[in-house]
C-alpha positions as semicolon CSV with decimal commas, in nm:
position;residue;x (nm);y (nm);z (nm)
1;M;0,001;-0,001;-0,002
2;G;0,158;0,327;-0,109
3;M;0,178;0,620;0,132
4;H;0,115;0,870;-0,142
5;S;-0,101;0,879;-0,447
6;D;-0,029;1,114;-0,735
7;K;-0,229;1,369;-0,545
8;D;-0,166;1,349;-0,170
9;P;-0,504;1,362;0,009
10;L;-0,350;1,497;0,330
11;L;-0,377;1,874;0,339
12;L;-0,188;2,059;0,610
13;R;-0,307;2,403;0,716
14;S;0,043;2,541;0,692
15;N;0,074;2,438;0,330
16;L;-0,276;2,561;0,245
17;I;-0,205;2,902;0,390
18;R;0,121;2,925;0,193
19;S;-0,068;2,841;-0,122
20;G;-0,314;3,128;-0,069
21;T;-0,604;2,944;0,103
22;T;-0,739;3,130;0,404
23;D;-0,867;3,002;0,731
24;G;-1,207;3,125;0,620
25;D;-1,185;2,909;0,307
26;I;-1,095;2,607;0,519
27;R;-1,385;2,679;0,755
28;V;-1,632;2,703;0,469
29;A;-1,505;2,373;0,322
30;T;-1,529;2,186;0,650
31;N;-1,874;2,333;0,728
32;S;-2,004;2,231;0,386
33;G;-1,873;1,877;0,428
34;T;-1,627;1,882;0,138
35;L;-1,324;1,882;0,370
36;E;-1,282;1,675;0,689
37;R;-1,051;1,763;0,975
38;I;-0,859;1,459;1,095
39;H;-0,626;1,631;1,339
40;R;-0,537;1,983;1,446
41;G;-0,424;2,164;1,129
42;A;-0,474;1,856;0,908
43;F;-0,755;1,795;0,658
44;V;-0,858;1,543;0,392
45;P;-1,115;1,594;0,113
46;T;-1,420;1,400;0,222
47;A;-1,446;1,227;-0,117
48;D;-1,092;1,095;-0,080
49;L;-1,147;0,989;0,281
50;S;-1,459;0,788;0,194
51;S;-1,271;0,590;-0,072
52;L;-0,992;0,477;0,166
53;G;-0,979;0,159;0,372
54;V;-0,940;0,153;0,751
55;A;-0,560;0,106;0,731
56;E;-0,514;0,388;0,483
57;R;-0,721;0,621;0,697
58;H;-0,515;0,532;1,001
59;I;-0,190;0,607;0,810
60;L;-0,327;0,950;0,718
61;R;-0,398;1,017;1,085
62;V;-0,048;0,899;1,172
63;R;0,103;1,142;0,921
64;A;-0,119;1,426;1,046
65;H;-0,007;1,367;1,408
66;A;0,356;1,325;1,305
67;A;0,345;1,659;1,115
68;S;0,248;1,841;1,435
69;A;0,453;1,636;1,683
70;R;0,795;1,695;1,829
71;S;1,069;1,526;1,628
72;S;1,151;1,298;1,925
73;L;0,829;1,105;1,866
74;V;0,872;0,786;1,662
75;V;0,575;0,609;1,494
76;S;0,547;0,268;1,658
77;H;0,329;-0,037;1,746
78;E;0,015;-0,087;1,532
79;S;0,072;0,241;1,350
80;A;0,422;0,142;1,250
81;A;0,303;-0,202;1,137
82;L;0,055;-0,040;0,897
83;V;0,321;0,203;0,768
84;H;0,543;-0,100;0,692
85;G;0,252;-0,268;0,512
86;L;0,209;-0,547;0,760
87;P;-0,134;-0,701;0,817
88;L;-0,291;-0,689;1,161
89;W;-0,557;-0,920;1,304
90;S;-0,844;-0,742;1,483
91;P;-0,646;-0,426;1,566
92;N;-0,774;-0,138;1,774
93;L;-0,694;0,162;1,552
94;Q;-0,871;0,420;1,760
95;R;-0,537;0,582;1,857
96;V;-0,219;0,648;1,663
97;H;0,089;0,509;1,836
98;F;0,426;0,676;1,898
99;T;0,725;0,586;2,115
100;V;0,949;0,836;2,292
101;D;1,300;0,751;2,409
102;R;1,258;0,757;2,785
103;T;1,163;0,507;3,055
104;S;0,854;0,679;3,194
105;G;0,602;0,956;3,117
106;G;0,382;0,799;2,851
107;R;0,062;0,976;2,757
108;T;-0,268;0,848;2,626
109;S;-0,550;1,063;2,479
110;Q;-0,856;0,975;2,279
111;T;-0,659;0,989;1,958
112;R;-0,293;0,925;2,048
113;H;-0,090;0,687;2,263
114;V;0,268;0,781;2,338
115;H;0,471;0,485;2,476
116;P;0,785;0,550;2,683
117;A;1,063;0,300;2,608
118;P;1,438;0,291;2,527
119;L;1,505;0,351;2,160
120;S;1,843;0,322;1,982
121;S;1,936;0,436;1,638
122;D;1,908;0,072;1,524
123;D;1,541;0,081;1,620
124;V;1,440;0,377;1,400
125;V;1,412;0,420;1,022
126;E;1,285;0,706;0,816
127;L;0,985;0,634;0,597
128;H;0,779;0,887;0,401
129;G;0,932;1,176;0,595
130;M;0,855;1,019;0,937
131;N;1,064;0,851;1,199
132;V;0,923;0,497;1,235
133;T;1,029;0,196;1,440
134;S;1,211;-0,059;1,224
135;P;1,025;-0,372;1,128
136;D;1,227;-0,571;1,388
137;R;1,149;-0,322;1,665
138;T;0,785;-0,296;1,554
139;I;0,739;-0,673;1,592
140;A;0,922;-0,660;1,927
141;D;0,684;-0,392;2,054
142;L;0,375;-0,576;1,929
143;C;0,489;-0,906;2,084
144;K;0,493;-0,717;2,414
145;S;0,165;-0,531;2,378
146;M;-0,066;-0,759;2,175
147;S;-0,233;-1,086;2,262
148;F;-0,038;-1,400;2,174
149;E;-0,264;-1,471;1,876
150;A;-0,244;-1,115;1,732
151;A;0,133;-1,097;1,785
152;V;0,188;-1,429;1,606
153;C;-0,020;-1,307;1,313
154;V;0,184;-0,993;1,253
155;G;0,512;-1,166;1,345
156;D;0,450;-1,447;1,092
157;A;0,374;-1,187;0,825
158;A;0,693;-0,990;0,890
159;L;0,910;-1,308;0,885
160;S;0,733;-1,438;0,573
161;K;0,790;-1,109;0,389
162;G;1,151;-1,101;0,504
163;T;1,115;-0,751;0,650
164;A;1,204;-0,883;0,996
165;T;1,412;-1,173;1,128
166;V;1,400;-1,369;1,453
167;D;1,753;-1,252;1,539
168;G;1,663;-0,893;1,462
169;V;1,349;-0,898;1,674
170;T;1,541;-1,071;1,955
171;Q;1,802;-0,794;1,957
172;A;1,531;-0,526;1,947
173;L;1,355;-0,692;2,242
174;N;1,679;-0,697;2,438
175;R;1,718;-0,318;2,375
176;S;1,359;-0,235;2,457
177;G;1,346;-0,282;2,834
178;R;1,233;-0,566;3,057
179;R;0,865;-0,492;3,066
180;S;0,657;-0,784;2,922
181;I;0,977;-0,941;2,790
182;V;0,880;-1,298;2,880
183;K;0,543;-1,260;2,712
184;A;0,712;-1,120;2,401
185;F;0,968;-1,402;2,367
186;R;0,688;-1,656;2,409
187;A;0,508;-1,508;2,109
188;L;0,825;-1,463;1,903
189;G;0,922;-1,826;1,975
190;F;0,606;-1,943;1,802
191;C;0,640;-1,721;1,494
192;M;0,734;-1,885;1,163
193;D;0,828;-1,757;0,817
194;S;0,616;-2,024;0,641
195;S;0,270;-1,904;0,740
196;E;0,116;-1,737;0,436
197;S;-0,186;-1,555;0,579
198;I;-0,353;-1,434;0,894
199;G;-0,592;-1,728;0,864
200;E;-0,303;-1,978;0,865
201;S;-0,134;-1,798;1,154
202;R;-0,452;-1,799;1,363
203;S;-0,498;-2,168;1,271
204;R;-0,149;-2,248;1,405
205;V;-0,233;-2,075;1,736
206;H;-0,562;-2,254;1,771
207;L;-0,406;-2,593;1,684
208;K;-0,150;-2,533;1,956
209;F;-0,406;-2,444;2,225
210;L;-0,631;-2,734;2,118
211;G;-0,338;-2,976;2,166
212;F;-0,281;-3,063;1,798
213;T;0,094;-3,003;1,780
214;G;0,352;-3,056;1,513
215;P;0,200;-3,005;1,174
216;A;0,441;-2,922;0,895
217;L;0,349;-2,614;0,692
218;Q;0,334;-2,565;0,315
219;M;0,440;-2,914;0,217
220;N;0,445;-3,061;-0,133
221;L;0,312;-3,414;-0,175
222;Y;0,428;-3,644;-0,457
223;S;0,314;-3,985;-0,578
224;P;0,557;-4,280;-0,523
225;D;0,683;-4,232;-0,878
226;G;0,749;-3,861;-0,820
227;M;0,442;-3,697;-0,977
228;F;0,338;-3,375;-0,797
229;I;-0,001;-3,412;-0,632
230;A;-0,064;-3,102;-0,420
231;R;0,075;-2,837;-0,194
232;V;-0,097;-2,840;0,145
233;D;-0,132;-2,594;0,427
234;F;-0,089;-2,828;0,725
235;L;0,047;-3,182;0,716
236;F;0,015;-3,417;1,009
237;D;0,245;-3,665;0,834
238;E;0,258;-3,939;1,097
239;C;-0,117;-3,932;1,143
240;G;-0,223;-3,931;0,774
241;V;-0,415;-3,604;0,796
242;V;-0,400;-3,295;0,576
243;G;-0,538;-2,973;0,720
244;E;-0,651;-2,684;0,497
245;F;-0,754;-2,332;0,605
246;D;-1,034;-2,248;0,373
247;G;-1,037;-1,867;0,351
248;K;-1,256;-1,741;0,068
249;V;-0,964;-1,538;-0,061
250;K;-0,793;-1,849;-0,197
251;Y;-1,070;-1,887;-0,455
252;T;-0,997;-1,546;-0,605
253;K;-0,630;-1,492;-0,524
254;F;-0,496;-1,748;-0,771
255;L;-0,731;-1,709;-1,066
256;K;-0,564;-1,771;-1,398
257;P;-0,662;-1,577;-1,710
258;G;-1,012;-1,682;-1,820
259;Q;-1,071;-1,877;-1,499
260;S;-1,376;-1,810;-1,275
261;S;-1,410;-1,867;-0,902
262;S;-1,628;-2,168;-0,973
263;D;-1,352;-2,314;-1,188
264;V;-1,115;-2,284;-0,895
265;V;-1,366;-2,456;-0,661
266;V;-1,399;-2,745;-0,905
267;A;-1,018;-2,773;-0,932
268;E;-0,990;-2,763;-0,555
269;K;-1,244;-3,048;-0,529
270;A;-1,041;-3,255;-0,782
271;R;-0,725;-3,184;-0,587
272;E;-0,884;-3,300;-0,265
273;D;-1,016;-3,620;-0,431
274;E;-0,663;-3,688;-0,551
275;L;-0,525;-3,651;-0,200
276;R;-0,784;-3,892;-0,065
277;S;-0,710;-4,143;-0,342
278;Y;-0,352;-4,166;-0,201
279;G;-0,484;-4,233;0,149
280;W;-0,494;-3,886;0,307
281;V;-0,781;-3,770;0,526
282;V;-0,844;-3,402;0,439
283;V;-1,003;-3,171;0,698
284;R;-1,097;-2,817;0,611
285;W;-1,183;-2,527;0,840
286;T;-1,297;-2,170;0,792
287;W;-1,290;-1,830;0,969
288;S;-1,607;-1,932;1,147
289;D;-1,438;-2,243;1,291
290;L;-1,157;-2,025;1,429
291;E;-1,421;-1,821;1,610
292;H;-1,560;-2,146;1,758
293;P;-1,253;-2,354;1,859
294;Q;-1,456;-2,647;1,994
295;R;-1,602;-2,690;1,646
296;L;-1,249;-2,698;1,504
297;R;-1,148;-2,948;1,773
298;E;-1,434;-3,185;1,672
299;K;-1,347;-3,162;1,303
300;L;-0,986;-3,248;1,370
301;K;-1,074;-3,525;1,615
302;R;-1,300;-3,694;1,359
303;A;-1,028;-3,664;1,093
304;F;-0,766;-3,826;1,317
305;E;-1,005;-4,103;1,422
306;L;-1,079;-4,182;1,057
307;A;-0,710;-4,175;0,964
308;D;-0,636;-4,429;1,236
309;T;-0,857;-4,681;1,054
310;L;-0,677;-4,639;0,716
311;P;-0,344;-4,761;0,576
312;R;-0,048;-4,520;0,569
313;P;-0,077;-4,264;0,278
314;R;0,124;-4,360;-0,026
315;T;0,303;-4,034;-0,094
316;I;0,633;-3,858;-0,055
317;A;0,635;-3,527;0,137
318;R;0,884;-3,248;0,077
319;A;0,904;-2,892;0,209
320;S;0,773;-2,646;-0,040
321;A;1,009;-2,380;-0,172
322;A;0,907;-2,032;-0,066
């Protein structure tokens, strides 16, 4: 997601005044509803604002706050994640987040949260004219402040994209102070670079808490003579079970030219039949199942019970190349 379009929708009062617009003009535009104030001295055309998603609106608010803030404030936490283009699961975006390099004296208002914490030069990068915590430090902060599930979702995404590394996040955590450090390392220790979506990351967390440990991620399955059969999300190899997170996005994300969503569904059904013909039990779950973990537990339990009655699958499993 780009920070700027060809015409930047963020209009700062200082720039408007320099260009000849008066405060009276701004007042008329806001009163008429053509211009919306998003922060003191910062405005966005209402038509532009209505066309933006939640993350893009938040980034505009971040930029507006940064433009009026002291230079010592660094964009951080959820706000930094969005600036870096990282997905968040169920974030609270009511406030924009900044960190200031001190050990106490944080401030929270209705629209802004300033976190006090040690910051080194290694923790800060410049993006789009703002000081922002680095991807490694951003993940470190979120592993401290978010729930385990939400932290794993954003941590997986950063590792998968290669914008953060486990070593880098570890070093950032060690620089960031002791508060919530055990919680943070617990979340980081569960993050992986092979999870490809928030749905898969949430699935991993739920599988862990439900007691279904050890699935391999993104595995390729081949017939005994080496023919490729399928790439699967979760492979319980010793148990003969394939797990698939069935987010609707997969039916539109990989459309080929001339292919419809129904074509993809038919192909997916054929793929699943092929897996079963080689002896695999396939269990699928959806977003709804993740909201009702006991339902997911029962699906998996039935799959494992069925697999116990069947011969060992006749395939070769290899890790998928990224």
